[in-house]
Each structure stands twice: as structure tokens, then as C-alpha cells.
C-alpha beads as a LAMMPS data file, in Angstrom:
LAMMPS data file: protein, C-alpha beads

248 atoms
247 bonds

1 atom types
1 bond types

-500.0 500.0 xlo xhi
-500.0 500.0 ylo yhi
-500.0 500.0 zlo zhi

Masses

1 110.0

Atoms # bond

1 1 1 -350.092 90.036 199.564
2 1 1 -347.076 92.402 199.238
3 1 1 -344.383 90.655 197.231
4 1 1 -340.964 92.189 196.367
5 1 1 -337.508 90.766 194.899
6 1 1 -334.876 92.769 196.556
7 1 1 -331.008 92.384 196.592
8 1 1 -330.106 91.986 200.233
9 1 1 -326.642 93.319 200.751
10 1 1 -324.195 90.641 202.097
11 1 1 -320.485 90.839 202.931
12 1 1 -320.027 88.697 199.627
13 1 1 -322.181 90.767 197.130
14 1 1 -325.943 91.154 196.666
15 1 1 -328.343 88.215 197.526
16 1 1 -331.472 88.275 195.480
17 1 1 -334.399 87.534 197.796
18 1 1 -338.101 86.976 197.408
19 1 1 -340.062 88.592 200.225
20 1 1 -343.810 88.387 200.853
21 1 1 -346.046 89.340 203.566
22 1 1 -349.696 90.164 204.186
23 1 1 -351.096 93.316 202.624
24 1 1 -352.862 94.463 205.710
25 1 1 -351.974 94.845 209.268
26 1 1 -348.553 94.125 210.404
27 1 1 -345.543 94.413 210.803
28 1 1 -345.423 90.558 210.942
29 1 1 -342.759 88.183 212.560
30 1 1 -339.939 87.333 210.076
31 1 1 -339.201 83.856 208.739
32 1 1 -336.162 82.893 206.633
33 1 1 -337.323 80.035 204.239
34 1 1 -334.192 78.363 203.075
35 1 1 -334.072 76.666 199.653
36 1 1 -333.455 73.066 198.605
37 1 1 -330.729 72.045 196.307
38 1 1 -332.688 72.512 193.061
39 1 1 -332.893 76.126 193.965
40 1 1 -335.194 79.091 193.469
41 1 1 -338.311 78.471 191.468
42 1 1 -342.064 79.252 191.461
43 1 1 -342.897 76.319 193.406
44 1 1 -340.974 77.711 196.430
45 1 1 -342.476 81.241 195.840
46 1 1 -345.823 79.624 196.204
47 1 1 -345.106 77.839 199.329
48 1 1 -343.441 81.194 200.702
49 1 1 -346.930 82.963 199.886
50 1 1 -348.960 80.189 201.557
51 1 1 -346.800 80.700 204.772
52 1 1 -347.095 84.516 204.696
53 1 1 -351.079 84.198 204.490
54 1 1 -350.661 82.890 207.995
55 1 1 -349.318 86.155 209.423
56 1 1 -345.523 86.228 208.625
57 1 1 -342.984 88.101 206.563
58 1 1 -341.335 85.489 204.672
59 1 1 -337.837 85.920 203.063
60 1 1 -336.503 83.369 200.520
61 1 1 -332.972 84.084 199.369
62 1 1 -331.180 82.773 196.569
63 1 1 -328.323 80.908 198.526
64 1 1 -326.554 80.351 195.219
65 1 1 -325.992 84.023 194.491
66 1 1 -322.057 83.839 195.167
67 1 1 -322.131 81.800 191.633
68 1 1 -323.846 84.728 189.930
69 1 1 -327.332 85.493 188.878
70 1 1 -327.703 82.621 186.261
71 1 1 -328.378 80.107 189.110
72 1 1 -332.023 79.318 188.568
73 1 1 -332.506 76.007 186.857
74 1 1 -335.065 74.194 184.508
75 1 1 -337.007 71.171 185.174
76 1 1 -334.078 69.017 184.085
77 1 1 -332.341 69.903 187.444
78 1 1 -334.229 66.716 188.972
79 1 1 -333.084 64.508 186.200
80 1 1 -329.878 62.420 186.518
81 1 1 -327.443 63.277 183.829
82 1 1 -329.242 66.447 182.636
83 1 1 -326.878 69.371 181.960
84 1 1 -329.182 71.540 184.333
85 1 1 -328.557 69.015 187.180
86 1 1 -324.778 69.028 186.401
87 1 1 -324.916 72.679 186.460
88 1 1 -326.757 72.921 189.807
89 1 1 -324.471 70.343 191.396
90 1 1 -321.294 72.157 190.591
91 1 1 -322.531 74.996 192.872
92 1 1 -324.283 72.801 195.255
93 1 1 -321.181 70.868 196.061
94 1 1 -319.387 74.119 197.143
95 1 1 -321.866 75.053 199.629
96 1 1 -320.795 74.962 203.274
97 1 1 -322.460 76.025 206.568
98 1 1 -320.200 78.950 207.774
99 1 1 -321.001 81.232 204.607
100 1 1 -324.604 80.631 204.916
101 1 1 -324.570 81.840 208.612
102 1 1 -322.912 84.940 207.401
103 1 1 -325.989 85.268 204.959
104 1 1 -328.361 84.711 207.881
105 1 1 -326.642 87.587 209.729
106 1 1 -326.903 89.815 206.670
107 1 1 -330.705 88.926 206.368
108 1 1 -331.277 89.663 210.075
109 1 1 -329.498 93.140 209.578
110 1 1 -331.606 93.850 206.620
111 1 1 -334.768 93.281 208.521
112 1 1 -333.542 95.463 211.238
113 1 1 -332.467 98.181 208.904
114 1 1 -335.672 98.256 206.729
115 1 1 -338.355 97.662 209.417
116 1 1 -340.309 95.351 206.988
117 1 1 -341.049 92.777 209.686
118 1 1 -341.840 93.057 213.329
119 1 1 -338.642 93.262 215.485
120 1 1 -337.753 90.448 217.926
121 1 1 -337.591 86.771 217.374
122 1 1 -337.050 85.200 214.041
123 1 1 -337.994 81.760 212.592
124 1 1 -335.879 79.796 210.230
125 1 1 -336.542 76.622 208.288
126 1 1 -334.831 74.701 205.580
127 1 1 -335.492 71.851 203.101
128 1 1 -333.076 69.187 201.775
129 1 1 -329.635 70.782 201.809
130 1 1 -330.725 73.744 203.950
131 1 1 -332.145 71.609 206.747
132 1 1 -328.574 71.766 208.339
133 1 1 -328.290 75.560 207.648
134 1 1 -331.658 76.244 209.549
135 1 1 -330.580 74.153 212.676
136 1 1 -326.999 75.723 212.596
137 1 1 -328.378 79.180 212.567
138 1 1 -330.432 78.458 215.635
139 1 1 -327.156 77.686 217.479
140 1 1 -325.139 80.486 215.876
141 1 1 -327.757 83.293 216.561
142 1 1 -329.416 82.192 219.962
143 1 1 -330.442 85.718 220.688
144 1 1 -332.569 86.309 217.562
145 1 1 -333.745 82.827 216.332
146 1 1 -336.510 81.422 218.409
147 1 1 -337.750 78.598 216.051
148 1 1 -335.854 76.442 213.633
149 1 1 -336.939 73.565 211.372
150 1 1 -335.437 71.116 209.127
151 1 1 -337.580 69.024 206.637
152 1 1 -335.603 66.193 205.251
153 1 1 -332.474 67.765 205.884
154 1 1 -329.480 66.125 204.327
155 1 1 -326.614 64.745 206.398
156 1 1 -327.624 66.225 209.516
157 1 1 -324.732 64.050 211.127
158 1 1 -321.386 64.746 209.192
159 1 1 -318.002 65.912 209.542
160 1 1 -319.023 69.305 208.110
161 1 1 -317.935 72.564 210.191
162 1 1 -320.859 73.467 212.507
163 1 1 -322.749 70.229 211.543
164 1 1 -326.076 70.565 213.554
165 1 1 -325.484 67.473 215.386
166 1 1 -322.608 69.128 217.342
167 1 1 -324.609 72.211 218.254
168 1 1 -328.302 71.092 219.008
169 1 1 -328.159 72.274 222.546
170 1 1 -326.213 75.647 221.891
171 1 1 -329.411 77.718 220.954
172 1 1 -332.451 78.746 222.773
173 1 1 -334.830 78.075 219.776
174 1 1 -337.515 75.441 219.679
175 1 1 -336.509 72.891 216.996
176 1 1 -338.615 70.702 214.723
177 1 1 -336.577 67.942 212.755
178 1 1 -338.740 66.248 209.963
179 1 1 -337.233 63.208 208.453
180 1 1 -338.908 60.755 205.818
181 1 1 -338.833 57.072 206.229
182 1 1 -337.217 56.600 202.845
183 1 1 -334.414 58.986 202.353
184 1 1 -331.023 58.123 200.851
185 1 1 -329.724 61.568 202.050
186 1 1 -330.745 60.956 205.591
187 1 1 -331.039 57.200 206.119
188 1 1 -332.741 55.784 209.272
189 1 1 -329.574 54.684 211.029
190 1 1 -328.347 58.431 210.828
191 1 1 -331.663 59.688 212.060
192 1 1 -331.523 57.126 214.896
193 1 1 -328.100 58.623 215.904
194 1 1 -329.349 62.165 215.698
195 1 1 -332.230 61.306 217.903
196 1 1 -330.001 60.148 220.571
197 1 1 -327.874 63.188 220.219
198 1 1 -331.025 65.431 220.164
199 1 1 -332.524 63.756 223.391
200 1 1 -329.083 64.337 225.126
201 1 1 -328.592 67.797 224.108
202 1 1 -331.536 69.034 226.167
203 1 1 -332.825 71.142 223.235
204 1 1 -336.526 71.915 223.132
205 1 1 -338.517 70.536 220.333
206 1 1 -339.150 67.109 218.389
207 1 1 -337.732 64.816 215.876
208 1 1 -340.303 63.152 213.923
209 1 1 -340.139 60.513 211.260
210 1 1 -342.993 60.384 208.584
211 1 1 -343.770 56.847 207.723
212 1 1 -343.996 55.562 204.158
213 1 1 -342.785 58.892 202.384
214 1 1 -339.883 60.005 200.481
215 1 1 -337.279 62.615 200.548
216 1 1 -339.019 65.834 199.113
217 1 1 -342.638 64.725 200.194
218 1 1 -343.506 68.482 200.869
219 1 1 -343.073 69.867 197.233
220 1 1 -346.341 69.886 195.343
221 1 1 -344.443 69.415 192.044
222 1 1 -342.167 66.717 193.018
223 1 1 -343.041 63.036 191.834
224 1 1 -342.927 61.838 195.618
225 1 1 -345.206 64.458 196.929
226 1 1 -347.533 63.115 199.686
227 1 1 -350.378 65.474 200.297
228 1 1 -351.091 64.170 203.980
229 1 1 -347.452 64.527 205.011
230 1 1 -347.003 67.779 203.152
231 1 1 -350.049 69.267 205.030
232 1 1 -348.715 67.818 208.330
233 1 1 -345.555 69.719 207.472
234 1 1 -347.625 72.797 207.195
235 1 1 -349.487 72.178 210.472
236 1 1 -346.113 71.701 212.340
237 1 1 -344.265 74.476 210.845
238 1 1 -347.111 77.076 211.238
239 1 1 -347.914 75.925 214.827
240 1 1 -344.088 76.140 215.738
241 1 1 -343.949 79.712 214.388
242 1 1 -347.156 80.796 216.075
243 1 1 -345.824 79.428 219.537
244 1 1 -342.488 81.042 219.226
245 1 1 -342.936 84.163 217.144
246 1 1 -346.617 85.029 217.405
247 1 1 -348.346 86.192 214.292
248 1 1 -351.313 84.557 212.662

Bonds

1 1 1 2
2 1 2 3
3 1 3 4
4 1 4 5
5 1 5 6
6 1 6 7
7 1 7 8
8 1 8 9
9 1 9 10
10 1 10 11
11 1 11 12
12 1 12 13
13 1 13 14
14 1 14 15
15 1 15 16
16 1 16 17
17 1 17 18
18 1 18 19
19 1 19 20
20 1 20 21
21 1 21 22
22 1 22 23
23 1 23 24
24 1 24 25
25 1 25 26
26 1 26 27
27 1 27 28
28 1 28 29
29 1 29 30
30 1 30 31
31 1 31 32
32 1 32 33
33 1 33 34
34 1 34 35
35 1 35 36
36 1 36 37
37 1 37 38
38 1 38 39
39 1 39 40
40 1 40 41
41 1 41 42
42 1 42 43
43 1 43 44
44 1 44 45
45 1 45 46
46 1 46 47
47 1 47 48
48 1 48 49
49 1 49 50
50 1 50 51
51 1 51 52
52 1 52 53
53 1 53 54
54 1 54 55
55 1 55 56
56 1 56 57
57 1 57 58
58 1 58 59
59 1 59 60
60 1 60 61
61 1 61 62
62 1 62 63
63 1 63 64
64 1 64 65
65 1 65 66
66 1 66 67
67 1 67 68
68 1 68 69
69 1 69 70
70 1 70 71
71 1 71 72
72 1 72 73
73 1 73 74
74 1 74 75
75 1 75 76
76 1 76 77
77 1 77 78
78 1 78 79
79 1 79 80
80 1 80 81
81 1 81 82
82 1 82 83
83 1 83 84
84 1 84 85
85 1 85 86
86 1 86 87
87 1 87 88
88 1 88 89
89 1 89 90
90 1 90 91
91 1 91 92
92 1 92 93
93 1 93 94
94 1 94 95
95 1 95 96
96 1 96 97
97 1 97 98
98 1 98 99
99 1 99 100
100 1 100 101
101 1 101 102
102 1 102 103
103 1 103 104
104 1 104 105
105 1 105 106
106 1 106 107
107 1 107 108
108 1 108 109
109 1 109 110
110 1 110 111
111 1 111 112
112 1 112 113
113 1 113 114
114 1 114 115
115 1 115 116
116 1 116 117
117 1 117 118
118 1 118 119
119 1 119 120
120 1 120 121
121 1 121 122
122 1 122 123
123 1 123 124
124 1 124 125
125 1 125 126
126 1 126 127
127 1 127 128
128 1 128 129
129 1 129 130
130 1 130 131
131 1 131 132
132 1 132 133
133 1 133 134
134 1 134 135
135 1 135 136
136 1 136 137
137 1 137 138
138 1 138 139
139 1 139 140
140 1 140 141
141 1 141 142
142 1 142 143
143 1 143 144
144 1 144 145
145 1 145 146
146 1 146 147
147 1 147 148
148 1 148 149
149 1 149 150
150 1 150 151
151 1 151 152
152 1 152 153
153 1 153 154
154 1 154 155
155 1 155 156
156 1 156 157
157 1 157 158
158 1 158 159
159 1 159 160
160 1 160 161
161 1 161 162
162 1 162 163
163 1 163 164
164 1 164 165
165 1 165 166
166 1 166 167
167 1 167 168
168 1 168 169
169 1 169 170
170 1 170 171
171 1 171 172
172 1 172 173
173 1 173 174
174 1 174 175
175 1 175 176
176 1 176 177
177 1 177 178
178 1 178 179
179 1 179 180
180 1 180 181
181 1 181 182
182 1 182 183
183 1 183 184
184 1 184 185
185 1 185 186
186 1 186 187
187 1 187 188
188 1 188 189
189 1 189 190
190 1 190 191
191 1 191 192
192 1 192 193
193 1 193 194
194 1 194 195
195 1 195 196
196 1 196 197
197 1 197 198
198 1 198 199
199 1 199 200
200 1 200 201
201 1 201 202
202 1 202 203
203 1 203 204
204 1 204 205
205 1 205 206
206 1 206 207
207 1 207 208
208 1 208 209
209 1 209 210
210 1 210 211
211 1 211 212
212 1 212 213
213 1 213 214
214 1 214 215
215 1 215 216
216 1 216 217
217 1 217 218
218 1 218 219
219 1 219 220
220 1 220 221
221 1 221 222
222 1 222 223
223 1 223 224
224 1 224 225
225 1 225 226
226 1 226 227
227 1 227 228
228 1 228 229
229 1 229 230
230 1 230 231
231 1 231 232
232 1 232 233
233 1 233 234
234 1 234 235
235 1 235 236
236 1 236 237
237 1 237 238
238 1 238 239
239 1 239 240
240 1 240 241
241 1 241 242
242 1 242 243
243 1 243 244
244 1 244 245
245 1 245 246
246 1 246 247
247 1 247 248
């Protein structure tokens, strides 16, 4: 694999971004992989590498870059009351959809400028806090984003500006919305409301509830990791990207 860490220029600064793609062949279709709230870490690098082996150029940006370069956290980030968690939350609570949409535009511009990926349609998927970002990006950039997925996205129905439940039918992407049966950040009544809105929107795609699993089930180092559900997540994601982007 070819791996680099690059500063992608944005209107708000330089966004440190891990980029990985296959060593041979290419150029490959581009995929934006958006981090969960605990932020950039080796676990996410490994997930980006796995996806790249299926024939994609994967960009994993540090969406916390506006708060500075010291925005990577230790294992305590998952422990209630730990200083690392408090430090992360101070940044996370300021995250909103519109600035991340600017970041998506700047990543697309970087791809077009550098030619590191195949031109044409792009995929985007997000975990946890970034589930809404991925779906919102599909609505904001219908001319480029052909596939978008949310994995246990948080608060997909909210009063946030550009909340994805308001824009499900505005894009042309195929959407995949993956929810955990047990998730305090996306409770089942909210998921039921989202399903009604999704069905009414006319958007292409699927909303799937994974039974008997918890928020974070796809992360191999998380206490709630569920291997069957995690492998299903890879199956759904790679199939979506191959259908809509090619590659593999």
C-alpha cells in the first residue's frame, strides 16, 4: 500500500489527512472516511487500510484540526471522567455540519488538483458523530458524491443546521444507514422516525438495524466490538462503493 499523511489545504487552515491506496494499478476511486468522536488513531488507520485493499483511495482527515494539531487522544478518551475524554468533548461539542461540508469541498478540490484518485464519483462514510456529516455531504454535493453511508450515526434527526433527516432526498447518492439496536445516541424511536422520513424521501438505498449490538460495534478495539456485525458492515460498505464508484 501507498500511505502518506498530508496537510490538505482548507479555507480554515491545513487539515492533517491520512491517505492510503493500493500500490499497483490505479488511479482508484476516492472515498472519504470520516472519524468518530474519539478521533484519529491507529485503529482507524487500519480500517482505512483494509478498505483501500479493496481498490479505493481512502482519505481519513482529522476533522478536529481547527482546534490545533494536539487533537489526538489516549485510551482514556473512552472513559467517563478521564481528562482525555474531557479534552475531546470540549472540541467535539463545537462540531457542526456546515464547516465539515466546507472540509468535504476542500478534500474534493485536493483530489482534483493532485490527481491521486480516479476522477469522477466519490464515496463518503462516517462513524458516530460523522454519520450525519456523510449523509449531509451527499445532499450538499450531489454532482460528486455517488455513495454515502452512516454507521451508528448520532442524532440523525435533530434541530441541527443541515440535519440529514431534512435532506435525504436532495442528493443523487445511494445511501446506507446502519443502526445498532442498542444505542443511546440513536435510540430506536428516533430510528423509526428516520425510517419513515427515509422511505418518504425517495432516496435510493437502505436503512438497516443490526440486532443485539451496541453503538461502536464495528471498531475492533472497542469493548462492544461484534465481529459478525462488523464483517457485515464491511460487506455492505464495499458492495455499496463497488456498485456506485467501481474499483475493486
